[in-house]
N, C-alpha and C positions, 0 to 999 in steps of 0.2 A: 504494500500500500504506500503510495506516494503522499508525503505530507507537504503542506505549504506553510509559508510564513508571511508575516506582514512587514511592510516597509513603506517608505514614503519617497517621493521624488520631488525635487525642487527645481523649478525652471526659472532662470534669470529673466527670461522673456517668453511667456506663453505665446505660441504662434497665433492663437485665436484672439488674444487681447493685447499682446505686446507688453504686458505687465508681468511682474514676478508672480508665481503661483506654486502651490504644492498640493499634492493629493496623497492619500493613503491607498495602497493597493495590495493585493494578494500576489505574492511572488510565485510564479510558475514559469514554464518554459515558453508559453505562448506570447504572441505579440498583441499589444493593446493599441487602441487608437489615440491614446493620450500622448501626443507628441512623439509617437513611435517608440516609446519606452517598452522594455521587455517586462510585461506584466500579465498576470492572468485575468484579474478583474479589479476594476476600480471599486473601492469601498467607501470613498468619499467623493464629494463634488470638489472641483478645483477650488482651492482656498487662496485668497489674495493677501491674507495676513496670518500672523501667528495666532491671533485671537480666533479667526475662523477655523484654522487647523485644530486648535485646542478644543473648540466646540464640537468638531467632528469626532475627535478622539473621545470626548466625554459621551457623545451619542453612541459610539460603538461600544464603549465600556458598559453603558446602561443596557444595551441590547444583550451583551454577553452575561451580565448579571441576571437578566430576566430569563435567559436560556438556562443558566445554572439553577435558578429557583425551580423552574419547571422540571428539570432533570432530577433534582433532589427529591421532589415529590414522587416522581415515577419510581426511582430506585428505592426510596423508603417504603412505598406502597408494595412493591414487589418483594422486598425483604420481609415486611410484615406478613404478607400472604404466605411466603415460604416458611416462615417461623411458625405460623398458625396451622400449617398442614400436617 
């Protein structure tokens, strides 16, 4: 099973806006359309400032925490059912 990791790319001059920007992406071997960077999938919108990038990181963190909470319920429920059987 291939695993992926997160990274960010910073562009001094985004070809679409001609302004600096950064985005968070999932590292894989595929090509993405964000300025031709090697990326699997963009996980954030292009951010024009550190404040915007930080907001995207907080959004992703909140999504992961929500996933963790749902998974915790599922695993605890399965464990309780197995212990009661």
